N, C-alpha and C positions, 0 to 999 in steps of 0.2 A: 508583051509587057504586062498586060492585065492578068494573063494566065500565070505569069511568074509571081505576081503579087498574091493572087488567090492561093496558089500552091504554097507560098511561104506562110501565109496566114493559117492555112489548114495544118501544115506541118508543125508550126510553132504552137498552135492550139492543142494539137495532139500530144506534143512533148509536155506541155503544161499539165494536161490531164494525167499523163503518165507520172509526172513529178508529184502530183497530188496523191496518186496511188501509193507512191513510196512514202510520202509523209504520213498517210493514213495507216500504213503498215507499222510505222515506227511509233505513232501516237496513240492508236486505239488500244483499249485495255485487254480485249479477249480475242480469241480465235475467230469468232463469228463476225464481229465488227471489222476485223482486219480483212477477212475473206471478202466481205461485202464491199469494202473500200477498194480492194484490188480488182474485183470483178467489174464493178461499174466503171472505175476510172480507166482500167486497162482496155476494156472493150471500146469505149468511146475514143480513147486516145489512139488506139491502133487504127480504128476506122478513119479518124481524121488524118493520121499520117498516110495511110493507104490512099485516101482521097487526094491528098496533096501530091503524092507520087503519081497517081493516075492523071491528074491535071498536068503534071510535068511531062509525062510521056506523050500526051496529046494524040492518043490513038496509034502510037507507034508500036514497035515490036515489044512484046511482053505485056501489053495492056490486058489481054484476056487472062493470062496467067496471074497477074497481080490482082485482078478482080476476083478470080477464084480463090486466091489465098485470103483476100479480105473477107469473102463470104464464109470460107471455112473457119477463119478466126472468129468471126461474128457468131457463128453457131456453136463452136466448140468451147470457147472460153467460159461463157456462163454455165454451160452444161458441166464442164469440169469442176468449176468452183462449187456448184450445187452438189455434185457427187462427193467432193471432199468434205463439205460441211455436213452432209448426211452421214458419212462414215464417222466423222468426229462425234456427232450426236449419238450414234449407235455405240460408240466406244466409251461414252460417258463424259465427254468434255462438256462441262456446264458453262452456260453463259455468265458473264460478269454482271453483277447487280450493284447498284449504288450502295456504297458502304463497304463493299468487299475490298480487301487489299489487292493491289495490282500484282 
């Protein structure tokens, strides 16, 4: 019973962070702030969802695989967004400044 409540809270929290990432993508003015919003919200959101799923499994089959997927996502997501932002900077994408048109 308590495990189910903890899992539900973790999963709903993760979905909330993922939704914030979507809102940040739609609302922020430039590529860099959008990338930052997605990287932070998606990393934390996915970890919370994976944590909730791990609590749901309770050490059953697939727990190790799910934990490895969570670890891989935790390492790869920030690295990939950093690489994308770095490529954008090298290609001349300029950051938005106050007063610039959107």
